[in-house]
C-alpha positions as CSV (number, residue, x, y, z in Angstrom):
1,X,39.8,6.8,27.5
2,X,39.5,5.4,24.5
3,X,42.8,3.9,24.4
4,X,42.5,2.9,28.0
5,X,39.6,0.4,26.5
6,X,41.2,-1.3,23.3
7,X,44.1,-2.0,25.7
8,X,42.0,-3.5,28.5
9,X,44.5,-6.5,29.7
10,X,41.9,-9.5,29.6
11,X,42.7,-12.9,28.9
12,X,40.0,-15.4,26.1
13,X,39.9,-17.1,30.2
14,X,38.9,-14.1,32.3
15,X,36.6,-12.7,29.2
16,X,35.0,-15.7,28.9
17,X,34.7,-16.1,33.0
18,X,33.0,-12.3,32.9
19,X,30.7,-13.4,30.1
20,X,29.3,-16.4,31.8
21,X,29.2,-14.7,34.9
22,X,26.4,-11.9,33.1
23,X,24.8,-14.5,31.2
24,X,25.6,-17.8,32.7
25,X,24.6,-20.7,30.9
26,X,21.5,-22.7,31.9
27,X,20.9,-26.7,31.7
28,X,17.6,-27.4,32.0
29,X,16.2,-30.7,32.7
30,X,14.8,-33.3,30.2
31,X,13.5,-33.3,27.3
32,X,15.2,-29.6,27.1
33,X,19.2,-30.2,28.5
34,X,20.5,-30.9,24.9
35,X,21.2,-27.2,24.3
36,X,22.9,-24.4,26.8
37,X,20.5,-22.0,27.3
38,X,21.2,-18.5,28.7
39,X,19.5,-15.2,29.5
40,X,17.3,-13.5,26.6
41,X,16.7,-16.4,24.8
42,X,13.2,-17.1,23.3
43,X,12.4,-21.0,23.5
44,X,9.5,-22.2,21.8
45,X,8.1,-25.4,22.8
46,X,5.7,-26.5,20.4
47,X,3.0,-29.6,19.6
48,X,-0.4,-31.0,19.3
49,X,-2.7,-31.3,22.5
50,X,-1.8,-33.1,24.3
51,X,1.6,-33.2,24.6
52,X,3.0,-32.6,28.0
53,X,3.8,-29.0,27.0
54,X,2.4,-27.6,30.3
55,X,4.3,-30.4,32.1
56,X,7.8,-30.0,30.5
57,X,7.4,-26.1,31.7
58,X,6.2,-27.3,35.5
59,X,9.0,-29.7,36.0
60,X,11.2,-27.1,34.4
61,X,9.7,-24.4,37.1
62,X,10.9,-27.3,39.8
63,X,14.1,-27.2,39.1
64,X,14.4,-23.6,38.6
65,X,12.9,-23.2,42.3
66,X,14.7,-25.7,43.8
67,X,18.1,-24.5,45.6
68,X,21.4,-25.9,44.7
69,X,22.5,-26.9,48.5
70,X,20.0,-26.8,51.7
71,X,21.2,-27.2,54.7
72,X,24.0,-29.6,53.8
73,X,22.1,-31.8,51.2
74,X,22.4,-31.0,47.3
75,X,19.0,-30.6,45.4
76,X,20.8,-29.5,42.0
77,X,18.1,-26.9,41.8
78,X,18.9,-23.2,39.8
79,X,17.6,-21.2,43.0
80,X,16.0,-19.2,40.2
81,X,12.5,-17.1,40.4
82,X,9.6,-18.3,38.0
83,X,7.4,-16.2,36.0
84,X,4.6,-17.8,34.5
85,X,2.0,-16.7,32.6
86,X,-0.8,-19.0,32.4
87,X,-2.4,-18.1,28.9
88,X,-4.1,-21.6,28.3
89,X,-5.6,-21.8,31.9
90,X,-4.2,-25.4,32.6
91,X,-1.7,-25.2,35.0
92,X,-2.4,-27.5,38.4
93,X,-0.8,-25.6,41.4
94,X,-1.4,-29.0,43.0
95,X,0.7,-31.0,40.5
96,X,3.3,-28.1,40.6
97,X,3.3,-28.8,44.9
98,X,3.1,-32.6,44.5
99,X,6.2,-32.6,42.1
100,X,8.6,-30.2,44.3
101,X,7.6,-32.3,47.4
102,X,8.1,-35.6,45.4
103,X,11.5,-34.3,44.2
104,X,12.5,-33.0,48.1
105,X,11.8,-36.4,49.5
106,X,13.2,-38.3,46.6
107,X,16.9,-35.8,47.4
108,X,16.2,-36.4,51.1
109,X,16.1,-39.9,50.9
110,X,19.0,-40.7,49.0
111,X,21.1,-38.4,51.0
112,X,22.1,-39.3,54.5
113,X,21.1,-36.4,56.5
114,X,18.3,-36.5,58.8
115,X,15.7,-34.6,57.6
116,X,12.5,-33.4,60.0
117,X,9.2,-32.7,58.6
118,X,9.1,-28.9,59.7
119,X,12.5,-28.5,57.3
120,X,10.7,-30.2,55.1
121,X,7.7,-28.0,54.9
122,X,10.4,-25.1,55.5
123,X,11.8,-25.8,52.3
124,X,8.9,-26.2,50.1
125,X,7.5,-22.8,51.4
126,X,11.2,-21.0,50.6
127,X,10.8,-22.2,47.0
128,X,7.0,-21.7,46.6
129,X,8.0,-18.0,47.2
130,X,10.6,-18.2,43.7
131,X,7.3,-18.5,41.6
132,X,5.0,-16.2,40.5
133,X,1.8,-17.0,39.1
134,X,-0.4,-14.8,36.6
135,X,-3.8,-16.2,34.9
136,X,-4.7,-14.1,31.8
137,X,-8.2,-15.0,30.1
138,X,-7.3,-12.7,26.8
139,X,-5.0,-10.8,25.0
140,X,-5.8,-7.7,26.7
141,X,-4.6,-9.0,30.1
142,X,-1.6,-10.7,28.8
143,X,-0.5,-7.8,27.7
144,X,-1.6,-5.7,31.3
145,X,0.3,-8.8,32.6
146,X,3.9,-8.0,30.3
147,X,4.2,-4.7,31.3
148,X,3.1,-5.7,35.2
149,X,6.2,-7.4,35.0
150,X,8.8,-4.5,35.0
151,X,7.6,-3.3,38.4
152,X,7.5,-6.8,39.6
153,X,11.4,-7.4,38.3
154,X,12.3,-4.4,40.0
155,X,11.2,-5.5,43.2
156,X,12.9,-8.5,43.2
157,X,16.0,-7.0,42.3
158,X,15.5,-4.4,45.3
159,X,14.9,-7.8,47.6
160,X,18.3,-8.9,46.1
161,X,17.4,-12.5,45.5
162,X,19.4,-15.1,43.7
163,X,19.7,-15.9,40.1
164,X,18.5,-15.2,36.8
165,X,14.5,-14.8,36.1
166,X,12.7,-17.3,33.9
167,X,9.4,-16.1,31.8
168,X,6.9,-18.9,31.0
169,X,4.2,-18.2,28.6
170,X,1.9,-21.6,28.6
171,X,-0.1,-21.5,25.3
172,X,1.3,-18.4,23.4
173,X,-1.1,-18.4,20.4
174,X,-4.3,-19.1,22.9
175,X,-5.8,-15.9,21.9
176,X,-5.2,-16.6,18.3
177,X,-8.5,-16.9,16.8
178,X,-10.6,-14.7,19.3
179,X,-7.9,-11.6,18.1
180,X,-8.4,-12.9,14.4
181,X,-12.2,-12.6,15.3
182,X,-12.0,-9.1,16.4
183,X,-10.1,-8.1,13.6
184,X,-12.9,-8.9,11.3
185,X,-15.1,-6.7,13.1
186,X,-15.6,-2.9,11.7
187,X,-13.6,-0.1,13.8
188,X,-14.8,2.6,15.2
189,X,-12.3,5.1,15.1
190,X,-10.2,5.0,12.1
191,X,-7.5,7.3,13.4
192,X,-6.5,4.3,16.0
193,X,-4.7,1.3,15.3
194,X,-6.9,-1.5,14.0
195,X,-6.9,-4.5,17.1
196,X,-5.7,-7.6,15.3
197,X,-3.4,-10.6,16.6
198,X,-0.9,-9.0,14.0
199,X,-1.2,-5.7,16.1
200,X,-1.4,-7.8,19.5
201,X,2.4,-9.5,18.5
202,X,3.6,-6.5,17.8
203,X,3.0,-5.2,21.1
204,X,3.8,-8.5,23.0
205,X,7.3,-8.4,21.2
206,X,8.0,-5.0,21.5
207,X,7.2,-5.5,25.8
208,X,9.3,-8.4,25.8
209,X,12.4,-6.5,23.5
210,X,12.2,-3.7,26.2
211,X,11.8,-6.4,29.4
212,X,14.7,-8.1,27.9
213,X,16.9,-4.9,28.0
214,X,15.8,-4.2,31.7
215,X,16.3,-7.5,32.9
216,X,17.6,-10.0,31.2
217,X,15.1,-13.2,31.2
218,X,15.3,-16.5,29.9
219,X,11.7,-17.0,27.7
220,X,10.2,-20.4,27.6
221,X,6.7,-20.4,26.0
222,X,4.6,-23.1,24.7
223,X,2.6,-23.3,21.5
224,X,0.1,-25.8,20.1
225,X,0.5,-26.8,16.6
226,X,-1.2,-29.3,14.1
227,X,0.4,-31.8,11.4
228,X,0.1,-30.7,7.6
229,X,1.0,-34.3,6.7
230,X,-0.1,-37.0,8.1
231,X,2.1,-38.1,11.0
232,X,4.7,-36.3,12.0
233,X,7.9,-37.6,10.1
234,X,8.9,-34.6,8.1
235,X,8.3,-32.2,11.0
236,X,6.0,-30.0,9.0
237,X,3.5,-28.5,11.0
238,X,0.7,-25.1,10.3
239,X,2.2,-22.1,11.6
240,X,-0.1,-19.2,12.4
241,X,2.1,-17.2,14.6
242,X,2.7,-13.5,13.0
243,X,6.4,-13.4,11.2
244,X,7.3,-10.9,14.2
245,X,7.0,-13.4,16.9
246,X,8.4,-16.4,14.6
247,X,11.6,-14.3,13.9
248,X,11.7,-13.3,17.6
249,X,12.2,-17.0,18.4
250,X,15.7,-18.3,18.8
251,X,15.1,-21.9,19.8
252,X,12.5,-24.1,18.9
253,X,11.3,-27.8,20.4
254,X,8.9,-30.4,18.6
255,X,7.1,-32.5,21.2
256,X,4.5,-35.1,20.2
257,X,3.3,-38.5,21.3
258,X,5.6,-41.4,20.1
259,X,4.7,-42.9,16.3
260,X,3.9,-46.4,17.2
261,X,1.7,-45.6,20.1
262,X,2.9,-47.6,22.9
263,X,2.9,-46.7,26.6
264,X,5.5,-47.0,29.6
265,X,4.1,-48.1,32.9
266,X,0.1,-47.2,31.2
267,X,1.7,-44.0,30.5
268,X,1.8,-42.6,27.0
269,X,5.1,-42.0,25.4
270,X,6.5,-38.9,23.8
271,X,8.9,-37.5,21.2
272,X,10.7,-34.6,21.9
273,X,13.4,-33.0,18.6
274,X,14.9,-29.9,18.2
275,X,14.2,-28.2,15.3
276,X,15.8,-24.7,15.5
277,X,19.3,-25.6,16.1
278,X,18.6,-28.2,14.5
279,X,19.5,-31.4,15.8
280,X,19.9,-35.0,14.2
281,X,18.1,-36.9,17.3
282,X,15.3,-37.3,19.8
283,X,14.6,-37.8,23.2
284,X,11.7,-40.5,24.0
285,X,10.0,-39.5,27.3
286,X,7.1,-40.0,29.6
287,X,5.5,-38.6,32.7
288,X,5.3,-40.0,36.1
289,X,4.5,-38.9,39.3
290,X,7.8,-37.4,40.1
291,X,8.0,-35.5,36.9
292,X,9.7,-36.6,33.4
293,X,11.6,-39.1,32.8
294,X,13.4,-40.3,29.4
295,X,14.1,-43.6,28.2
296,X,17.6,-45.4,27.9
């Protein structure tokens, strides 16, 4: 048995095709397009508030839930399901639906197909079925939501849905100061493990690792940070998350308002820079009605 496995006849091309099928690379929309990502990657989108972090998640979600092809029209979507955990409670569902409809309408106008209003509504509803939204108001609800993802993903697998699931966590550090305050309170039972931000994130990482073992997903998490120096010239920011979370992250991108404070079409210009892996370039972008647009 072992000899047959060792002598397995498989070319490098076949091996690569097999691996990419099991762990397909995902090319996300701007400004996350510079680095190809795959399942089990943990991407942290950091920046001051505001810096369009939630908007980036929203636009990635729209790209994920759109189909690749529908009724002969190429929509360029990933056709994946999205699990959205809102810890900051900032996601505007109306904004999500507006962005999705604008993306569908723009694609339809650029195609040569006749597209009826009923067809557009059918496609819209089909896309919205691929997104699951949960709002969490404290760490206990967050941990409960993470534990509940196992059964939710099992259900989706049984329904034979397409694609790699994408887990989005908006505001991973939202409850940091609340949990830190809890850790300073006297503990009732000395035999129980103290509740604090450290133990919370030990459990968060543990639950995510369990999830990735059973249901490989791509994880996108936003985090609000502040600069340690005047401006962001040295890309230095105040890190407050426990080391167990920092070491769990595989990719990190910094987004922030542009230093020159200029505006494009009366909108704030932002900069996006990859810190992990470190890329010696940055992308300028702004947020329009139809989503994120980069500056050439």
